[in-house]
Structure formats: C-alpha cells, structure tokens
NUVEX-942389 format. One record per residue: residue in three letters; z, x, y of N, C-alpha, C in turn. Coordinates in pm, whole numbers, padded with zeros to 5 digits, always signed. Atoms other than C-alpha are relative to their C-alpha. Layout:
N
alaZXYZXYZXY;...
END
This chain:
114
met-00122+00065-00102+09219+08665+08101-00084+00028+00135;asp+00117-00038-00124+09024+08655+08436+00108+00054+00110;ile-00061-00085-00112+09136+08862+08749+00111-00066+00055;gly-00130+00070-00050+09352+08583+08908+00110-00013-00084;lys-00085-00012+00116+09545+08554+08588+00075+00100-00017;lys-00031-00155-00002+09573+08909+08557+00128+00027+00119;ile-00059-00008-00112+09706+08942+08900+00147-00093-00004;lys-00130+00096+00019+09959+08640+08873+00082+00062-00111;val-00107-00031+00102+10112+08748+08551+00039+00158+00048;leu-00053-00120-00041+10127+09138+08669+00097+00002+00122;arg-00117+00010-00121+10306+09035+08988+00127-00113-00029;ala-00124+00088+00008+10546+08779+08823+00065+00112-00097;glu-00077-00094+00061+10631+09068+08577+00094+00104+00068;lys-00103-00087-00101+10739+09290+08857+00061-00050+00111;gly-00122+00070-00097+10945+09036+09014-00090-00013+00129;ile+00020+00023-00149+10704+08985+09335-00063-00135+00030;ser+00057+00147-00059+10644+08666+09505-00155+00058+00073;gln+00109-00011-00064+10298+08594+09651+00009+00062+00131;gln-00004+00001-00093+10413+08630+09974+00052+00170+00015;glu-00039-00138-00014+10584+08983+09925-00120+00106-00010;leu+00145-00064+00002+10229+09110+09781-00106+00001+00104;ala+00081+00053-00081+10056+08939+10033+00062+00100+00153;asp-00059-00095-00104+10298+09164+10281-00054+00160-00024;leu+00007-00143+00053+10263+09486+10098-00158+00022+00016;ile+00117-00048-00046+09878+09468+10180-00044-00057+00106;asn+00019+00057-00138+09894+09309+10511-00117-00095-00022;lys+00087+00128+00043+09695+08974+10375+00116-00089+00049;thr-00091+00117+00016+09840+08634+10367+00003-00041-00135;arg-00066+00105+00130+10029+08415+10099-00118-00062-00045;thr+00121+00066+00007+09709+08195+10128-00091+00080-00075;leu+00124-00117+00059+09488+08490+10022+00025+00040-00142;ile-00051-00050+00109+09667+08595+09758+00001-00163-00124;ser+00010+00098+00098+09730+08232+09604-00168-00033-00045;his+00172-00012+00025+09314+08166+09633-00038+00089-00074;ile+00042-00091+00094+09258+08481+09456+00040-00032-00158;glu-00061-00008+00140+09496+08432+09162-00060-00170-00036;ile+00089+00137+00035+09320+08043+09155-00126+00012-00023;thr+00135-00018+00035+08990+08141+09167-00084+00129-00049;ser+00039-00136+00038+08944+08482+09076-00099+00075+00096;lys+00085-00049-00083+08736+08546+09367+00039+00081+00115;val-00074-00112-00072+08813+08886+09561-00088+00110+00040;asn+00080-00082-00040+08625+09136+09731+00077+00162-00043;phe-00049-00142+00048+08651+09528+09601+00091+00035+00051;phe-00125-00039-00051+08871+09614+09884+00130-00038-00004;thr-00142+00084+00044+09130+09366+09822+00045+00036-00084;leu-00053-00033+00157+09121+09414+09464+00061+00141+00027;thr-00032-00149+00007+09188+09799+09514+00144-00013+00117;glu-00120+00022-00064+09472+09709+09771+00122-00059-00085;ile-00099+00066+00131+09638+09470+09509+00039+00095-00125;ala-00032-00092+00090+09612+09715+09237+00081+00140+00040;asn-00079-00054-00068+09767+09971+09455+00144-00032-00005;ala-00129+00073-00035+10040+09750+09553+00081-00025-00114;leu-00038+00021+00128+10093+09662+09199+00028+00103-00103;asn-00011-00130+00099+10076+10030+09083-00068-00003-00153;val+00083-00002+00106+09808+09987+08841-00161+00049+00068;thr+00135-00037-00048+09409+10109+08848-00021-00139-00001;val+00052+00116+00007+09176+09846+08921-00078-00015-00103;ser+00041+00053+00120+09003+09878+08611+00100-00069-00105;his-00111+00047+00074+09348+09737+08481-00055-00150+00019;phe+00056+00145-00050+09185+09386+08629-00157-00007-00044;thr+00172+00003+00017+08800+09479+08551-00050-00009-00166;asp+00014+00015+00124+08839+09492+08179-00109-00113-00079;glu+00084+00140+00026+08669+09154+08106-00039-00066+00118;phe+00056+00063-00086+08544+09087+08446-00160+00029-00011;thr+00114-00047-00018+08192+09033+08516-00031-00010+00156;ser+00027-00006-00171+07999+09064+08891+00009-00143+00065;lys-00018+00133-00080+08042+08696+08973+00162+00003+00041;asn-00117-00006-00045+08405+08781+09042+00023+00058+00139;ile-00009-00094-00101+08345+09005+09305-00085-00086+00141;val+00068+00077-00123+08269+08843+09657-00094+00084+00060;lys+00076-00080-00119+07976+08984+09802-00027+00021+00109;glu+00009-00033-00136+07955+09194+10109-00140+00046+00037;asp+00137-00085-00057+07668+09273+10322-00013+00143-00049;gly+00025-00151-00012+07519+09635+10264+00085+00076-00140;val-00098+00012+00112+07754+09639+09938-00085+00036-00114;asp+00056-00019+00167+07587+09753+09578+00110-00026-00081;tyr-00098-00026+00112+07800+09633+09310-00044+00014-00126;ser+00095+00005+00132+07565+09697+09041+00034+00103-00087;asn-00090-00048+00103+07762+09965+08878+00139+00020+00053;leu-00142-00012-00029+08122+09912+08964+00063+00039-00088;thr-00051-00072+00105+08254+10080+08669+00030+00153+00060;glu+00007-00120-00060+08128+10408+08820+00076+00020+00123;arg-00049+00009-00123+08244+10308+09171+00151+00010-00008;ile-00159+00009+00029+08594+10222+09050+00063+00156-00033;glu-00056-00123+00045+08636+10550+08861-00038+00108+00108;lys+00012-00083-00131+08501+10741+09188+00124-00010+00066;val-00115+00017-00089+08761+10582+09394+00153+00032-00054;glu-00075-00046+00052+09018+10649+09148+00042+00140-00012;arg+00019-00157-00005+08948+11024+09131+00017+00030+00118;glu-00026-00057-00160+08958+11057+09522+00118-00069+00004;asn-00139+00017-00032+09252+10857+09526+00124+00084-00061;glu-00082-00096+00059+09444+11102+09295-00023+00144+00070;leu+00027-00113-00084+09297+11409+09484+00041-00021+00150;leu-00074+00075-00122+09434+11219+09817+00134+00044-00017;asn-00130-00006-00012+09745+11212+09672+00088+00122-00039;glu-00020-00194+00001+09740+11605+09580+00022+00042+00100;ile-00031-00044-00117+09681+11666+09897+00088-00043+00098;ile-00124+00052-00075+09936+11452+10047+00139+00104-00033;gln-00132-00058+00091+10202+11631+09805-00023+00161+00061;asn+00001-00128-00064+10093+11963+09906+00040+00006+00132;gln-00008-00004-00146+10089+11883+10276+00189+00014+00015;lys-00107+00029-00029+10438+11786+10238+00104+00110-00058;glu-00070-00109+00030+10537+12097+10052+00002+00109+00113;ile+00012-00118-00103+10409+12324+10343+00073-00032+00091;ile-00095+00020-00078+10585+12139+10574+00131+00022-00020;ala-00196-00063+00053+10926+12179+10409+00024+00114+00013;gln-00010-00162-00020+10846+12540+10386-00002+00030+00147;leu+00007-00037-00159+10760+12540+10772+00126-00007+00046;lys-00140+00046-00059+11075+12348+10836+00100+00078-00056;asp-00096-00111+00052+11284+12601+10623-00017+00140+00080;lys+00010-00135-00087+11140+12910+10819+00012-00023+00142;leu-00029+00038-00124+11196+12722+11137+00143+00016+00012;lys-00173+00025-00005+11574+12698+11066+00061+00139-00003;lys-00068-00148+00049+11598+13075+10963-00001+00073+00147;
END
C-alpha cells in the first residue's frame, strides 16, 4: 500500500476528516487530498501527518521508495531510514524534556503556594 492510501486508511480509522487533519498540521484540505491521491509528500509534512495521527513516520515508509518523497533543495534523502530513526529518537527525548519541565514547574508552583 502506498503512502497516500496508508494516510487515508489511518485517517478514516481514527475518524478524522481531511479538513481536520489539515487543521491539525496547519495545511490545506486540498494538500491532504493531493497527498492521498498522489502519495507525493515532503519529509517535513509526512512527519507532521505522522505526529497528528499518532504514529511514527516509519508506519508509512515500510514499502515506499524515494520517488514518493518530494525532493527539496539542499536535502539529501539517500538514507531516509536512518534520518527517520534519528528524528524519532530526538522527538522522544524532547517529549521527556517537556515532561520533566512540567514536573519542575508543578513543584515550583507548590513551593510558591507554601
């Protein structure tokens, strides 16, 4: 199954319309429709879609080839799998940092109340 179909199926399973997905990633419904039909998407937008649908980018990349990625000037997609793994690790670390910051803020608020 290609990227566009995977996005469409997953979006439908989650009960999210094209417009709702577009709103979640600050894009247009027309772009979402175009991606679902053509399976052409840049890496950044694919990452945003994956995050909005609560899956990893690799969910869409199991069977896909480099022709599905829209080439951007100055970006090398020759080792996409490695890049995806790195971004996912960075995302996990950032989520941990955010959680730690929330806990610190909560502790500081508690101390200020006392």
